[in-house]
C-alpha positions as CSV (number, residue, x, y, z in Angstrom):
1,X,11.0,30.1,-37.7
2,X,9.1,30.4,-34.4
3,X,7.7,26.9,-34.7
4,X,11.1,25.4,-35.6
5,X,12.6,26.9,-32.5
6,X,9.8,25.5,-30.4
7,X,10.4,22.0,-32.0
8,X,14.1,22.1,-31.2
9,X,13.4,23.0,-27.6
10,X,10.8,20.3,-27.4
11,X,13.2,17.6,-28.7
12,X,15.9,18.6,-26.2
13,X,13.6,18.2,-23.2
14,X,12.2,15.0,-24.6
15,X,15.7,13.5,-24.7
16,X,16.2,14.4,-21.0
17,X,12.9,12.9,-20.0
18,X,13.5,9.5,-21.7
19,X,16.9,9.0,-20.1
20,X,16.9,5.5,-18.6
21,X,18.4,4.2,-15.4
22,X,19.8,0.9,-13.9
23,X,17.9,-1.3,-11.5
24,X,19.9,-2.8,-8.7
25,X,19.4,-6.2,-7.1
26,X,18.9,-6.5,-3.4
27,X,21.4,-8.5,-1.3
28,X,20.0,-11.6,0.4
29,X,20.9,-13.4,3.6
30,X,20.5,-17.1,4.6
31,X,17.2,-18.3,6.0
32,X,17.5,-19.9,9.4
33,X,15.7,-23.1,10.4
34,X,12.2,-22.8,11.8
35,X,12.4,-22.5,15.6
36,X,10.3,-24.2,18.3
37,X,7.3,-22.5,19.9
38,X,8.6,-22.1,23.4
39,X,7.0,-18.7,24.3
40,X,8.1,-17.4,27.7
41,X,4.9,-15.6,28.8
42,X,2.8,-17.4,31.3
43,X,-0.8,-17.6,30.2
44,X,-4.0,-17.5,32.3
45,X,-7.0,-19.5,31.5
46,X,-8.2,-18.2,28.1
47,X,-10.9,-18.6,25.5
48,X,-9.0,-17.4,22.5
49,X,-8.9,-19.3,19.2
50,X,-6.1,-21.8,18.9
51,X,-4.2,-21.3,15.6
52,X,-1.4,-23.1,13.8
53,X,2.2,-21.8,13.9
54,X,3.2,-19.7,10.9
55,X,5.5,-21.0,8.2
56,X,8.7,-19.0,7.2
57,X,8.4,-16.7,4.2
58,X,11.1,-14.8,2.3
59,X,14.6,-14.0,3.7
60,X,15.5,-13.6,7.3
61,X,17.5,-10.6,8.5
62,X,20.2,-11.2,11.1
63,X,22.1,-8.8,13.3
64,X,24.2,-9.0,16.5
65,X,23.0,-6.6,19.2
66,X,24.6,-6.2,22.6
67,X,24.3,-4.1,25.8
68,X,24.5,-0.8,23.9
69,X,21.2,-1.7,22.2
70,X,20.2,-1.4,18.5
71,X,17.4,-2.0,16.0
72,X,16.6,-4.6,13.4
73,X,14.1,-4.4,10.5
74,X,12.4,-7.1,8.4
75,X,13.3,-7.5,4.7
76,X,10.0,-5.8,3.7
77,X,10.8,-2.7,5.9
78,X,7.4,-3.2,7.6
79,X,8.4,-4.6,11.0
80,X,11.1,-3.1,13.3
81,X,12.3,-4.1,16.7
82,X,14.1,-1.5,18.8
83,X,16.2,-2.8,21.7
84,X,17.2,-0.1,24.2
85,X,20.6,0.2,26.0
86,X,20.7,-2.1,29.0
87,X,18.1,-4.5,27.8
88,X,20.8,-7.2,27.0
89,X,23.8,-8.1,29.2
90,X,25.8,-9.6,26.3
91,X,25.9,-9.8,22.5
92,X,23.0,-11.8,21.1
93,X,22.5,-12.9,17.5
94,X,19.0,-11.5,16.7
95,X,17.0,-12.3,13.6
96,X,13.6,-11.4,12.2
97,X,11.8,-13.7,9.7
98,X,8.5,-13.1,7.8
99,X,6.0,-15.9,8.4
100,X,2.5,-16.8,7.3
101,X,0.0,-14.9,9.4
102,X,-2.3,-17.4,11.3
103,X,-4.0,-14.7,13.3
104,X,-7.6,-14.6,12.0
105,X,-7.7,-10.8,12.3
106,X,-4.0,-10.4,11.2
107,X,-2.9,-8.0,8.5
108,X,-0.1,-8.9,6.1
109,X,2.6,-11.3,7.2
110,X,3.5,-12.3,10.7
111,X,7.1,-12.0,12.0
112,X,9.2,-14.5,14.0
113,X,11.8,-13.0,16.3
114,X,14.8,-15.2,17.3
115,X,16.1,-16.4,19.7
116,X,12.7,-17.7,20.6
117,X,12.0,-17.0,24.2
118,X,14.7,-14.3,24.6
119,X,14.0,-12.2,27.7
120,X,15.0,-8.5,28.2
121,X,15.9,-6.5,31.3
122,X,14.1,-3.5,29.7
123,X,11.0,-3.5,27.4
124,X,11.8,-3.6,23.7
125,X,9.6,-1.8,21.1
126,X,7.8,-3.6,18.2
127,X,6.8,-1.3,15.4
128,X,4.7,-2.1,12.3
129,X,4.2,0.3,9.4
130,X,0.7,0.1,7.9
131,X,-0.5,1.2,4.5
132,X,-3.1,3.9,3.7
133,X,-5.6,1.2,2.6
134,X,-5.1,-0.7,5.9
135,X,-5.8,2.6,7.7
136,X,-9.0,3.2,5.8
137,X,-10.5,-0.3,6.2
138,X,-10.2,0.1,10.0
139,X,-9.6,2.9,12.5
140,X,-6.6,3.7,14.8
141,X,-8.5,2.7,17.9
142,X,-8.8,-0.8,16.4
143,X,-5.1,-1.3,15.7
144,X,-3.1,-3.8,17.7
145,X,0.0,-6.1,17.8
146,X,-0.3,-9.6,19.2
147,X,2.0,-12.5,20.0
148,X,1.3,-16.2,19.8
149,X,1.6,-18.1,23.1
150,X,2.6,-21.7,23.7
151,X,-1.0,-22.9,23.3
152,X,-1.3,-21.4,19.8
153,X,-3.5,-18.5,21.0
154,X,-2.8,-15.0,19.7
155,X,-2.6,-12.6,22.6
156,X,-3.3,-8.9,22.1
157,X,-0.9,-6.6,24.0
158,X,-2.1,-3.4,25.7
159,X,-0.6,0.1,25.6
160,X,-0.7,0.3,21.8
161,X,0.8,3.5,20.4
162,X,-0.5,4.7,17.0
163,X,1.3,7.4,14.9
164,X,-1.3,8.2,12.2
165,X,1.0,10.8,10.5
166,X,3.7,8.2,9.7
167,X,1.2,5.3,9.8
168,X,3.0,3.3,12.5
169,X,1.8,1.1,15.4
170,X,4.0,0.2,18.3
171,X,3.9,-1.9,21.5
172,X,6.5,-2.7,24.3
173,X,7.2,-6.3,25.2
174,X,9.9,-8.1,27.2
175,X,10.3,-11.3,25.1
176,X,10.7,-12.8,21.6
177,X,8.3,-15.1,19.8
178,X,5.9,-14.7,16.8
179,X,4.2,-11.3,16.4
180,X,1.6,-9.9,14.0
181,X,-0.2,-6.6,13.3
182,X,-4.0,-7.0,13.5
183,X,-7.3,-5.0,13.6
184,X,-10.2,-5.5,16.0
185,X,-12.7,-4.5,13.3
186,X,-12.1,-4.2,9.6
187,X,-13.6,-4.4,6.1
188,X,-12.6,-7.1,3.7
189,X,-11.3,-6.6,1.1
190,X,-9.5,-3.4,1.9
191,X,-8.5,-2.9,-1.8
192,X,-9.8,-4.6,-4.9
193,X,-9.8,-4.0,-8.7
194,X,-12.6,-5.0,-11.0
195,X,-13.4,-4.4,-14.7
196,X,-16.3,-2.0,-15.4
197,X,-19.6,-3.9,-15.0
198,X,-18.2,-6.4,-12.5
199,X,-19.0,-6.7,-8.8
200,X,-17.1,-7.4,-5.6
201,X,-18.4,-8.8,-2.2
202,X,-17.5,-6.7,0.8
203,X,-17.8,-8.0,4.4
204,X,-17.4,-6.4,7.8
205,X,-15.7,-8.4,10.5
206,X,-14.8,-7.8,14.1
207,X,-13.6,-9.3,17.4
208,X,-16.0,-9.3,20.3
209,X,-18.1,-6.2,21.0
210,X,-17.9,-2.4,20.3
211,X,-16.6,-2.1,23.9
212,X,-13.2,-3.5,22.8
213,X,-12.8,-0.4,20.7
214,X,-14.1,2.1,23.3
215,X,-12.5,0.8,26.5
216,X,-9.0,1.6,27.8
217,X,-6.6,-1.3,27.2
218,X,-3.6,-0.3,29.3
219,X,0.1,-1.1,28.9
220,X,1.0,-4.5,30.4
221,X,-2.5,-5.9,29.9
222,X,-3.1,-8.9,27.6
223,X,-6.2,-10.7,26.2
224,X,-6.7,-13.7,23.9
225,X,-8.1,-13.1,20.5
226,X,-11.1,-15.1,19.3
227,X,-11.9,-15.9,15.6
228,X,-13.3,-12.9,13.7
229,X,-17.1,-12.9,13.4
230,X,-19.7,-10.6,11.8
231,X,-20.4,-7.7,14.1
232,X,-23.7,-6.2,15.3
233,X,-22.7,-2.5,15.6
234,X,-23.2,-1.5,11.9
235,X,-25.1,1.7,11.1
236,X,-25.4,1.4,7.3
237,X,-23.4,1.6,4.1
238,X,-22.6,4.3,1.5
239,X,-21.0,4.4,-1.9
240,X,-18.7,7.3,-2.6
241,X,-18.7,7.4,-6.4
242,X,-20.6,5.6,-9.2
243,X,-22.2,2.2,-8.8
244,X,-24.5,0.8,-6.2
245,X,-24.8,-1.8,-3.4
246,X,-26.8,-5.0,-3.3
247,X,-27.7,-6.6,0.1
248,X,-27.7,-5.5,3.7
249,X,-26.3,-6.3,7.1
250,X,-22.6,-7.0,7.4
251,X,-22.1,-8.4,3.9
252,X,-22.9,-6.4,0.7
253,X,-22.0,-6.5,-3.0
254,X,-20.7,-3.5,-4.8
255,X,-21.9,-3.4,-8.4
256,X,-19.8,-1.2,-10.7
257,X,-21.1,0.8,-13.7
258,X,-20.6,-0.6,-17.2
259,X,-18.0,2.1,-18.1
260,X,-15.1,3.8,-16.4
261,X,-16.5,5.9,-13.5
262,X,-15.8,9.6,-13.6
263,X,-13.9,9.2,-10.2
264,X,-11.6,6.4,-9.6
265,X,-11.2,4.6,-7.2
266,X,-14.7,4.2,-5.8
267,X,-15.0,3.9,-2.0
268,X,-17.5,1.8,-0.1
269,X,-18.1,3.1,3.4
270,X,-19.3,1.1,6.4
271,X,-20.6,3.3,9.4
272,X,-20.0,2.0,12.9
273,X,-22.1,2.9,15.9
274,X,-22.2,2.6,19.6
275,X,-25.4,3.2,21.6
276,X,-26.7,6.6,20.5
277,X,-23.9,7.8,18.2
278,X,-21.7,7.0,15.2
279,X,-18.1,6.2,16.2
280,X,-16.3,5.5,12.9
281,X,-16.4,5.0,9.2
282,X,-14.4,2.2,7.5
283,X,-13.6,2.2,3.8
284,X,-13.1,-0.5,1.2
285,X,-11.3,0.9,-1.9
286,X,-12.4,-0.4,-5.3
287,X,-10.6,0.5,-8.6
288,X,-13.0,0.1,-11.5
289,X,-10.8,-0.3,-14.6
290,X,-9.4,-2.9,-16.9
291,X,-5.9,-4.1,-16.4
292,X,-3.4,-1.8,-18.1
293,X,-3.5,2.0,-18.6
294,X,-6.6,4.0,-19.6
295,X,-6.1,7.6,-20.8
296,X,-8.6,10.3,-21.8
297,X,-7.1,13.0,-24.0
298,X,-8.9,16.4,-24.2
299,X,-12.0,15.1,-22.4
300,X,-12.8,12.8,-25.3
301,X,-13.1,9.0,-25.6
302,X,-11.0,6.8,-23.3
303,X,-8.0,5.1,-24.9
304,X,-7.0,1.8,-23.3
305,X,-3.5,0.3,-23.3
306,X,-3.9,-3.5,-22.5
307,X,-0.2,-4.2,-23.1
308,X,1.3,-2.4,-20.1
309,X,4.0,-3.0,-17.6
310,X,5.7,-1.2,-14.6
311,X,9.4,-1.1,-13.8
312,X,9.7,0.0,-10.2
313,X,13.3,-0.8,-9.2
314,X,15.9,1.9,-9.3
315,X,15.3,5.6,-8.6
316,X,13.5,6.3,-11.9
317,X,10.1,4.4,-12.0
318,X,8.3,3.8,-15.2
319,X,4.9,2.8,-16.6
320,X,4.7,1.8,-20.3
321,X,1.7,1.0,-22.4
322,X,1.0,0.1,-26.0
323,X,-2.2,-0.2,-28.2
324,X,-1.2,-0.7,-31.8
325,X,0.6,2.4,-32.9
326,X,-0.5,4.3,-29.8
327,X,1.9,4.4,-26.9
328,X,2.2,6.0,-23.4
329,X,5.2,6.4,-21.2
330,X,5.2,7.7,-17.6
331,X,8.3,8.3,-15.5
332,X,8.8,9.5,-11.9
333,X,11.6,9.6,-9.3
334,X,11.5,8.0,-5.9
335,X,13.5,5.7,-3.7
336,X,15.3,2.7,-5.2
337,X,12.9,0.0,-4.0
338,X,9.4,-0.9,-5.5
339,X,7.8,0.0,-2.1
340,X,9.1,3.6,-2.6
341,X,6.9,4.0,-5.7
342,X,3.8,5.2,-4.0
343,X,3.0,8.9,-3.5
344,X,1.9,12.0,-5.2
345,X,4.4,13.3,-7.8
346,X,3.8,16.7,-9.5
347,X,5.0,17.0,-13.0
348,X,8.5,18.4,-13.6
349,X,10.6,19.6,-16.5
350,X,12.4,16.2,-16.6
351,X,10.7,13.6,-14.3
352,X,8.0,13.1,-13.3
353,X,6.7,13.3,-16.8
354,X,4.4,11.7,-19.4
355,X,4.4,11.3,-23.2
356,X,1.4,10.0,-25.1
357,X,1.7,9.3,-28.8
358,X,-1.7,8.8,-30.5
359,X,0.1,8.4,-33.9
360,X,3.7,8.5,-35.2
361,X,3.8,12.3,-35.7
362,X,1.8,13.6,-32.6
363,X,2.8,13.7,-29.0
364,X,1.0,14.9,-25.9
365,X,3.2,15.7,-22.8
366,X,3.3,17.4,-19.4
367,X,5.2,20.4,-20.9
368,X,3.6,23.1,-23.0
369,X,4.9,26.1,-24.9
370,X,3.7,29.7,-24.8
371,X,5.7,32.5,-26.6
372,X,8.7,30.2,-26.9
373,X,8.8,29.5,-23.2
374,X,8.3,26.1,-21.8
375,X,6.0,25.5,-18.8
376,X,5.2,22.5,-16.6
377,X,1.6,21.5,-16.5
378,X,-0.4,21.6,-13.3
379,X,-1.4,18.2,-12.1
380,X,0.4,15.1,-10.9
381,X,0.9,11.3,-11.0
382,X,-0.8,9.7,-8.0
383,X,0.6,6.2,-7.4
384,X,-1.9,5.3,-4.7
385,X,-1.7,1.6,-3.9
386,X,0.2,-1.7,-4.5
387,X,-1.2,-5.2,-4.1
388,X,0.4,-8.5,-5.0
389,X,2.8,-6.8,-7.4
390,X,0.2,-4.7,-9.1
391,X,0.4,-0.9,-8.8
392,X,-2.7,1.3,-9.0
393,X,-3.2,5.0,-9.4
394,X,-4.3,8.0,-11.4
395,X,-2.8,10.9,-13.3
396,X,-4.0,14.4,-14.4
397,X,-2.3,16.7,-16.9
398,X,-4.4,19.9,-16.8
399,X,-2.5,21.7,-19.6
400,X,-0.9,19.1,-21.9
401,X,1.4,20.3,-24.6
402,X,0.7,18.9,-28.1
403,X,3.1,18.9,-31.0
404,X,2.6,17.5,-34.5
405,X,5.9,17.1,-36.3
406,X,4.4,18.1,-39.6
407,X,6.1,20.7,-41.9
408,X,5.7,23.2,-40.5
409,X,5.3,21.7,-37.0
410,X,2.0,22.5,-35.1
411,X,2.2,23.3,-31.4
412,X,-1.0,23.6,-29.2
413,X,-2.3,22.7,-25.7
414,X,-4.9,20.2,-24.5
415,X,-5.4,18.1,-21.4
416,X,-5.1,14.5,-20.3
417,X,-6.2,12.3,-17.4
418,X,-6.0,8.6,-16.7
419,X,-6.0,5.6,-14.4
420,X,-3.7,2.6,-14.2
421,X,-3.7,-1.0,-12.9
422,X,-0.4,-2.4,-14.0
423,X,1.7,-5.4,-13.0
424,X,5.3,-4.7,-11.8
425,X,7.7,-6.5,-14.1
426,X,10.8,-6.3,-11.8
427,X,9.4,-6.4,-8.3
428,X,10.4,-10.1,-7.8
429,X,13.8,-11.4,-8.8
């Protein structure tokens, strides 16, 4: 009788966990025509690299802002312009459009602000949100925002403000043109994924000397950006995790082990120096796993689910994998957009939750039963990164409940952990 009661409780919670949800479409707005390149800032003689003008990408966001001020944010929620009260003397139709990033040190997309050449009576604030990986591959002192002048040269703007808690970079300007977030020194790639046994090349780039990172670059100052070149202030490399490095200098190759490493992802660290001391460590994040979901039940052999997909629109996110009769389903709750999927999500009685079925009559889950009482396992889902529509992360179920629906049913506890590298099936519509 005790086991039957446990089974009924288990089935009830299972039904709650597997409740599905709807995925909403985003509204779109018309894309304006590509503007000219009439930048209003006068430029001194400069030696920066001349680059082409960016090409529009995605959908423009348009809004009318007047003397009372306001804010406008790009469609990817990454770039925001805040216009204070009194900066405009009349209503102006403002738009922000993602463009290809032609700044050699630029990160992500560039952004075109219209009307091109619009001037302001008070400074307006440009803010870019950066990702955790972008923060690791460089350092806050090396973050900047630049605009492209009439000659095609990207000009760094002084007075950069960096909020490392919320991962935001801001500058004040008095005009509209094309803007981009960039880093004075960085590792490339910032994030990569390879199969066990494969390798990835990692390079360190920078602009000018270490002095650009150490000196004060005051508000109101500007300087032209050259093309990135290999730097000469490197103080060695380190691998945090399994695998090893081949090569030396500013370009190395990380060689992964032939099996899933015990810790994923692996981090390759470049140490920067100025005369006499180390000033920073930059990190390239490398996931070593096959595409899909890999799961290790009870510390045993790894089970790989090559047929896997992620559904990240709507408030309930999901990862689903299949390998013959074996299946795994992971759900968690976050904001409605795919970009809200990332974070650390402790297991709950409903969601976040996981169910792994090694065969038709056995299930492992994040809930376990002791003396007829149901408990939530310690551990969490860590959705760490997203790159080109692929989500990466890990999960850990320290006390997994196991039920075999035999007669009589058998209830026990175990453990699970896993890693995933899964393509989002509904990120682009």
